[in-house]
The first five atom37 places (N, CA, C, CB, O) and aatype in JSON, in Angstrom:
{
  "aatype": [12, 16, 6, 8, 1, 8, 19, 1, 10, 13, 1, 2, 7, 1, 2, 5, 0, 19, 1, 9, 14, 19, 6, 13, 6, 10, 14, 7, 2, 6, 0, 9, 9, 8, 1, 6, 7, 6, 1, 10, 19, 9, 6, 14, 9, 1, 11, 1, 7, 10, 19, 0, 10, 10, 11, 16, 12, 11, 14, 9, 6, 14, 7, 9, 14, 6, 9, 3, 3, 0, 19, 14, 11, 14, 6, 3, 19, 9],
  "atom_mask": [
    [1, 1, 1, 1, 1],
    [1, 1, 1, 1, 1],
    [1, 1, 1, 1, 1],
    [1, 1, 1, 1, 1],
    [1, 1, 1, 1, 1],
    [1, 1, 1, 1, 1],
    [1, 1, 1, 1, 1],
    [1, 1, 1, 1, 1],
    [1, 1, 1, 1, 1],
    [1, 1, 1, 1, 1],
    [1, 1, 1, 1, 1],
    [1, 1, 1, 1, 1],
    [1, 1, 1, 0, 1],
    [1, 1, 1, 1, 1],
    [1, 1, 1, 1, 1],
    [1, 1, 1, 1, 1],
    [1, 1, 1, 1, 1],
    [1, 1, 1, 1, 1],
    [1, 1, 1, 1, 1],
    [1, 1, 1, 1, 1],
    [1, 1, 1, 1, 1],
    [1, 1, 1, 1, 1],
    [1, 1, 1, 1, 1],
    [1, 1, 1, 1, 1],
    [1, 1, 1, 1, 1],
    [1, 1, 1, 1, 1],
    [1, 1, 1, 1, 1],
    [1, 1, 1, 0, 1],
    [1, 1, 1, 1, 1],
    [1, 1, 1, 1, 1],
    [1, 1, 1, 1, 1],
    [1, 1, 1, 1, 1],
    [1, 1, 1, 1, 1],
    [1, 1, 1, 1, 1],
    [1, 1, 1, 1, 1],
    [1, 1, 1, 1, 1],
    [1, 1, 1, 0, 1],
    [1, 1, 1, 1, 1],
    [1, 1, 1, 1, 1],
    [1, 1, 1, 1, 1],
    [1, 1, 1, 1, 1],
    [1, 1, 1, 1, 1],
    [1, 1, 1, 1, 1],
    [1, 1, 1, 1, 1],
    [1, 1, 1, 1, 1],
    [1, 1, 1, 1, 1],
    [1, 1, 1, 1, 1],
    [1, 1, 1, 1, 1],
    [1, 1, 1, 0, 1],
    [1, 1, 1, 1, 1],
    [1, 1, 1, 1, 1],
    [1, 1, 1, 1, 1],
    [1, 1, 1, 1, 1],
    [1, 1, 1, 1, 1],
    [1, 1, 1, 1, 1],
    [1, 1, 1, 1, 1],
    [1, 1, 1, 1, 1],
    [1, 1, 1, 1, 1],
    [1, 1, 1, 1, 1],
    [1, 1, 1, 1, 1],
    [1, 1, 1, 1, 1],
    [1, 1, 1, 1, 1],
    [1, 1, 1, 0, 1],
    [1, 1, 1, 1, 1],
    [1, 1, 1, 1, 1],
    [1, 1, 1, 1, 1],
    [1, 1, 1, 1, 1],
    [1, 1, 1, 1, 1],
    [1, 1, 1, 1, 1],
    [1, 1, 1, 1, 1],
    [1, 1, 1, 1, 1],
    [1, 1, 1, 1, 1],
    [1, 1, 1, 1, 1],
    [1, 1, 1, 1, 1],
    [1, 1, 1, 1, 1],
    [1, 1, 1, 1, 1],
    [1, 1, 1, 1, 1],
    [1, 1, 1, 1, 1]
  ],
  "atom_positions": [
    [[-25.02, -2.62, -10.41], [-25.9, -1.07, -10.64], [-25.05, -0.14, -9.87], [-27.68, -0.97, -9.93], [-24.78, -0.2, -8.67]],
    [[-24.59, 0.89, -10.9], [-23.98, 2.05, -10.3], [-24.97, 2.89, -9.71], [-23.2, 2.81, -11.23], [-26.04, 2.96, -10.32]],
    [[-24.78, 3.82, -8.18], [-25.69, 4.36, -7.59], [-25.14, 6.04, -7.73], [-25.87, 3.64, -6.12], [-23.98, 6.44, -7.67]],
    [[-26.06, 6.63, -7.89], [-25.43, 8.14, -8.47], [-26.31, 9.16, -7.23], [-26.04, 8.61, -10.61], [-27.45, 9.17, -6.78]],
    [[-25.38, 9.77, -7.07], [-25.96, 10.86, -6.08], [-25.46, 12.4, -6.51], [-25.39, 10.5, -4.44], [-24.28, 12.62, -6.79]],
    [[-26.51, 13.44, -6.55], [-26.44, 14.87, -6.02], [-25.35, 15.66, -5.37], [-27.3, 14.96, -5.21], [-25.96, 16.54, -4.76]],
    [[-24.09, 15.82, -5.15], [-23.32, 16.1, -4.13], [-22.77, 17.74, -4.18], [-22.19, 15.01, -4.16], [-22.49, 18.13, -5.31]],
    [[-22.66, 18.34, -3.51], [-22.49, 19.89, -3.64], [-20.7, 20.02, -2.97], [-23.97, 20.9, -2.46], [-20.24, 19.48, -1.96]],
    [[-20.15, 20.76, -3.78], [-18.34, 21.29, -3.31], [-18.53, 22.26, -2.74], [-17.13, 21.73, -4.43], [-19.47, 23.05, -2.82]],
    [[-17.29, 22.28, -1.88], [-17.24, 23.1, -1.46], [-15.87, 23.7, -0.87], [-18.09, 22.92, -0.9], [-15.3, 22.63, -0.66]],
    [[-15.02, 24.6, -0.49], [-13.47, 25.14, -0.18], [-13.45, 24.76, 1.13], [-13.07, 26.82, -0.36], [-14.34, 24.81, 1.98]],
    [[-12.14, 24.31, 1.2], [-11.89, 23.89, 2.69], [-10.8, 24.59, 2.2], [-11.85, 22.25, 3.44], [-10.16, 24.16, 1.25]],
    [[-10.47, 25.91, 2.91], [-8.63, 26.74, 3.01], [-9.02, 26.86, 1.27], [0.0, 0.0, 0.0], [-10.01, 27.25, 0.66]],
    [[-7.69, 26.32, 0.87], [-7.2, 26.43, -0.4], [-8.12, 25.29, -1.78], [-5.49, 26.04, -0.12], [-8.36, 25.23, -2.99]],
    [[-8.34, 24.54, -0.41], [-8.14, 23.16, -1.93], [-10.01, 23.08, -1.59], [-6.66, 20.81, -1.46], [-10.64, 23.41, -0.59]],
    [[-10.67, 22.25, -3.41], [-11.59, 22.02, -3.15], [-12.43, 20.81, -2.45], [-11.76, 22.3, -3.93], [-11.67, 19.96, -1.98]],
    [[-13.56, 20.58, -2.29], [-13.77, 19.76, -1.37], [-15.51, 19.26, -1.32], [-13.19, 20.49, -0.09], [-16.52, 19.95, -1.31]],
    [[-15.31, 17.72, -1.31], [-16.18, 17.53, -1.34], [-16.67, 16.15, -0.17], [-16.25, 17.58, -2.63], [-15.73, 15.43, 0.17]],
    [[-18.0, 15.8, 0.39], [-18.3, 15.39, 1.22], [-19.13, 13.74, 1.01], [-18.88, 16.48, 1.71], [-20.06, 13.43, 0.26]],
    [[-18.48, 13.06, 1.83], [-18.85, 11.65, 0.73], [-20.27, 11.3, 1.57], [-17.37, 9.95, 0.76], [-20.36, 11.54, 2.77]],
    [[-21.24, 10.77, 0.86], [-22.44, 10.46, 1.38], [-22.2, 8.93, 2.25], [-23.57, 10.43, 0.1], [-21.3, 8.34, 1.65]],
    [[-22.61, 8.19, 3.3], [-22.6, 7.34, 3.88], [-22.66, 6.48, 3.15], [-23.22, 7.34, 4.64], [-21.7, 5.76, 3.38]],
    [[-23.43, 5.97, 2.09], [-23.71, 4.77, 1.59], [-22.38, 4.52, 0.71], [-25.13, 4.75, 0.8], [-21.92, 3.38, 0.58]],
    [[-21.58, 6.03, -0.09], [-20.65, 5.5, -0.47], [-19.31, 5.46, 0.3], [-20.61, 5.95, -1.5], [-18.39, 5.85, -0.42]],
    [[-18.94, 5.14, 1.42], [-17.46, 5.71, 2.25], [-17.16, 4.48, 2.12], [-17.34, 6.46, 3.96], [-17.7, 3.37, 2.12]],
    [[-15.65, 5.2, 1.97], [-14.46, 4.21, 2.28], [-13.59, 3.68, 3.26], [-13.77, 4.46, 1.78], [-13.35, 4.5, 4.14]],
    [[-12.93, 2.34, 3.45], [-12.96, 1.85, 4.37], [-11.7, 2.63, 4.44], [-13.22, 0.47, 4.51], [-11.28, 3.17, 3.42]],
    [[-10.92, 2.73, 5.82], [-9.86, 3.2, 6.3], [-9.97, 4.83, 6.19], [0.0, 0.0, 0.0], [-11.04, 5.29, 5.81]],
    [[-8.7, 5.9, 6.57], [-8.57, 6.99, 6.41], [-7.87, 7.51, 5.43], [-8.28, 7.31, 7.25], [-7.76, 8.73, 5.59]],
    [[-7.13, 6.95, 4.09], [-6.92, 7.77, 3.48], [-7.33, 7.0, 1.95], [-5.59, 8.31, 3.87], [-7.83, 5.88, 1.85]],
    [[-6.95, 7.94, 0.79], [-7.02, 7.35, -0.47], [-6.28, 7.68, -1.35], [-8.01, 7.4, -0.94], [-5.17, 8.19, -1.23]],
    [[-6.93, 7.39, -2.45], [-6.1, 8.07, -4.1], [-6.72, 8.37, -4.91], [-5.25, 7.31, -4.99], [-7.44, 7.61, -5.55]],
    [[-6.56, 9.85, -5.1], [-7.87, 10.1, -6.17], [-6.63, 10.69, -7.55], [-9.44, 11.75, -5.39], [-5.54, 11.24, -7.38]],
    [[-7.29, 10.31, -8.85], [-6.3, 10.29, -9.74], [-7.86, 10.78, -11.08], [-5.16, 8.43, -9.79], [-9.08, 10.68, -10.89]],
    [[-7.3, 11.16, -12.03], [-8.51, 11.38, -13.04], [-8.16, 10.92, -14.09], [-8.98, 12.69, -13.32], [-7.05, 10.53, -14.45]],
    [[-9.49, 11.0, -14.82], [-9.34, 9.7, -16.21], [-10.84, 10.84, -16.71], [-9.73, 7.09, -15.69], [-11.99, 11.1, -16.33]],
    [[-9.66, 11.3, -17.99], [-10.56, 12.52, -18.53], [-11.15, 13.06, -17.75], [0.0, 0.0, 0.0], [-10.75, 13.02, -16.59]],
    [[-12.17, 13.67, -18.05], [-12.95, 14.75, -17.03], [-13.37, 14.06, -15.59], [-14.48, 15.34, -17.8], [-13.99, 14.85, -14.89]],
    [[-13.2, 13.0, -15.11], [-13.9, 12.29, -14.05], [-12.81, 11.8, -13.47], [-14.96, 11.24, -14.42], [-12.0, 10.95, -13.83]],
    [[-12.99, 13.06, -11.67], [-12.22, 12.51, -10.8], [-12.41, 10.51, -10.14], [-12.48, 13.68, -9.69], [-13.58, 10.13, -10.09]],
    [[-11.57, 9.7, -9.82], [-11.77, 8.58, -8.96], [-11.08, 8.76, -8.28], [-11.71, 7.42, -9.26], [-10.08, 9.45, -8.47]],
    [[-11.48, 8.02, -6.91], [-11.29, 7.65, -5.55], [-11.25, 6.72, -5.46], [-11.92, 7.94, -4.73], [-11.96, 5.96, -6.13]],
    [[-10.21, 6.27, -4.39], [-9.94, 4.45, -4.06], [-9.03, 4.45, -3.07], [-9.23, 3.39, -5.37], [-7.88, 4.9, -3.17]],
    [[-9.81, 3.66, -1.53], [-9.31, 3.52, -1.04], [-7.78, 2.55, -0.91], [-10.12, 3.57, -0.67], [-7.68, 1.42, -1.37]],
    [[-6.59, 3.35, -0.11], [-5.39, 2.24, 0.15], [-5.38, 1.4, 1.06], [-4.26, 2.7, 0.38], [-5.42, 1.56, 2.27]],
    [[-5.32, 0.34, 0.36], [-5.69, -1.17, 0.8], [-4.67, -1.2, 1.67], [-5.69, -2.46, -0.32], [-3.69, -0.59, 1.25]],
    [[-4.49, -1.86, 3.1], [-3.3, -2.25, 3.92], [-3.3, -3.69, 3.29], [-3.47, -2.13, 5.73], [-4.22, -4.37, 2.84]],
    [[-2.24, -3.86, 3.38], [-1.24, -5.16, 2.79], [-0.49, -5.85, 3.84], [-0.04, -4.66, 1.71], [0.59, -5.49, 4.32]],
    [[-1.16, -6.85, 4.14], [-0.84, -7.56, 4.9], [0.78, -8.78, 4.8], [0.0, 0.0, 0.0], [1.1, -9.05, 3.64]],
    [[1.47, -9.27, 5.68], [2.31, -9.63, 5.4], [2.16, -11.45, 4.48], [2.95, -9.33, 6.68], [3.17, -12.03, 4.06]],
    [[0.73, -12.05, 4.33], [0.87, -12.99, 3.09], [1.08, -12.56, 1.59], [-0.29, -13.73, 3.05], [1.63, -13.14, 0.65]],
    [[0.25, -10.96, 1.71], [0.56, -10.09, 0.33], [1.82, -10.02, 0.44], [-0.07, -8.59, 0.12], [2.27, -11.0, -0.14]],
    [[2.84, -9.28, 0.96], [3.97, -8.7, 0.87], [4.55, -9.86, 0.02], [4.66, -8.26, 2.23], [4.78, -9.76, -1.18]],
    [[4.85, -11.39, 1.04], [5.72, -12.36, 0.86], [5.34, -13.08, -0.92], [5.49, -13.45, 2.31], [5.91, -13.86, -1.68]],
    [[4.19, -12.36, -0.93], [3.36, -13.35, -2.9], [4.44, -12.17, -3.29], [0.73, -13.12, -3.86], [5.26, -12.75, -4.0]],
    [[4.73, -11.14, -3.2], [5.43, -10.34, -4.37], [7.14, -10.72, -4.3], [5.12, -8.5, -4.14], [8.01, -10.31, -5.07]],
    [[7.28, -11.64, -3.12], [8.77, -11.47, -3.24], [8.83, -12.77, -4.26], [9.78, -11.55, -1.63], [8.06, -13.64, -4.67]],
    [[10.56, -12.27, -4.48], [11.1, -13.66, -6.08], [11.31, -14.82, -4.29], [13.82, -13.06, -7.75], [10.92, -14.35, -3.22]],
    [[12.07, -16.49, -4.38], [12.14, -17.4, -3.76], [13.37, -16.99, -3.8], [11.63, -18.59, -4.04], [13.9, -16.35, -4.7]],
    [[14.29, -17.73, -1.85], [15.22, -17.21, -2.61], [15.76, -18.82, -3.09], [16.32, -16.08, -1.74], [15.01, -19.79, -3.24]],
    [[17.03, -18.8, -3.26], [17.77, -19.63, -3.67], [17.98, -20.77, -2.91], [18.7, -19.1, -3.92], [18.36, -20.44, -1.79]],
    [[17.89, -22.22, -3.08], [18.07, -23.18, -2.31], [19.14, -23.18, -1.95], [17.78, -24.17, -2.67], [19.93, -22.81, -2.82]],
    [[19.79, -23.59, -0.52], [21.0, -24.29, 0.12], [21.47, -23.19, 0.51], [0.0, 0.0, 0.0], [21.05, -22.03, 0.48]],
    [[23.07, -24.01, 1.13], [23.46, -22.7, 2.01], [24.35, -22.71, 1.26], [23.77, -22.59, 3.6], [24.71, -23.73, 0.67]],
    [[25.19, -20.96, 1.06], [26.23, -21.06, -0.01], [27.77, -21.27, 0.71], [26.15, -19.61, -0.97], [28.19, -20.56, 1.63]],
    [[28.52, -22.4, 0.1], [30.03, -22.14, 0.8], [30.62, -21.1, 1.4], [30.9, -22.25, 0.04], [30.77, -20.0, 0.88]],
    [[30.95, -21.42, 2.49], [31.77, -20.15, 2.71], [33.89, -20.22, 3.14], [30.76, -19.46, 4.19], [34.42, -20.81, 4.08]],
    [[34.13, -19.92, 2.74], [35.91, -20.33, 2.55], [36.33, -20.14, 3.58], [36.91, -19.55, 1.59], [37.22, -20.98, 3.73]],
    [[36.22, -19.17, 4.98], [36.51, -19.04, 6.12], [36.46, -20.03, 6.86], [35.99, -18.26, 6.53], [35.41, -20.62, 7.1]],
    [[37.42, -20.3, 7.25], [37.35, -21.8, 8.31], [37.27, -20.75, 9.64], [39.18, -23.23, 8.31], [37.73, -19.63, 9.86]],
    [[36.53, -21.61, 10.35], [36.76, -21.58, 11.88], [37.96, -21.52, 13.26], [36.28, -22.47, 12.01], [38.63, -22.37, 13.85]],
    [[37.88, -20.78, 13.31], [39.57, -20.16, 14.48], [38.81, -21.4, 15.06], [39.88, -18.05, 15.79], [37.63, -21.71, 15.22]],
    [[40.43, -22.16, 15.35], [40.32, -22.98, 16.66], [40.68, -22.16, 17.7], [41.18, -24.23, 16.73], [41.46, -21.23, 17.51]],
    [[40.21, -22.39, 18.76], [40.18, -21.83, 20.31], [41.41, -21.31, 20.48], [39.91, -22.91, 21.51], [41.52, -20.08, 20.39]],
    [[42.5, -22.08, 20.73], [43.49, -21.49, 21.32], [44.55, -20.01, 20.25], [44.36, -22.94, 21.74], [45.49, -19.35, 20.67]],
    [[43.72, -19.94, 18.56], [43.95, -19.1, 17.87], [43.07, -17.5, 18.29], [43.71, -19.78, 16.6], [43.37, -16.43, 17.75]],
    [[42.37, -17.58, 18.96], [41.09, -16.6, 19.72], [41.25, -16.0, 20.25], [40.23, -16.83, 20.4], [40.69, -16.25, 21.32]],
    [[42.25, -14.34, 20.28], [43.06, -13.11, 21.57], [41.44, -13.22, 22.16], [43.9, -10.86, 20.88], [41.11, -12.59, 23.17]]
  ]
}
């Protein structure tokens, strides 16, 4: 069930602002805001961990590629 709460809008410098009641607090200190028609939607920015990042990556090709360069002999190294 969606909760509703009457809030007041105010000015903060040149920006319009709204105080978010404690029961609607978002985690973290950053959010994304966008419009859906006449609605404003505020969503928290989820911090992604290493596992989430790795899941988005393409798997690497198996095996080690062939290398044409031969290893120099110790007497050939200056």
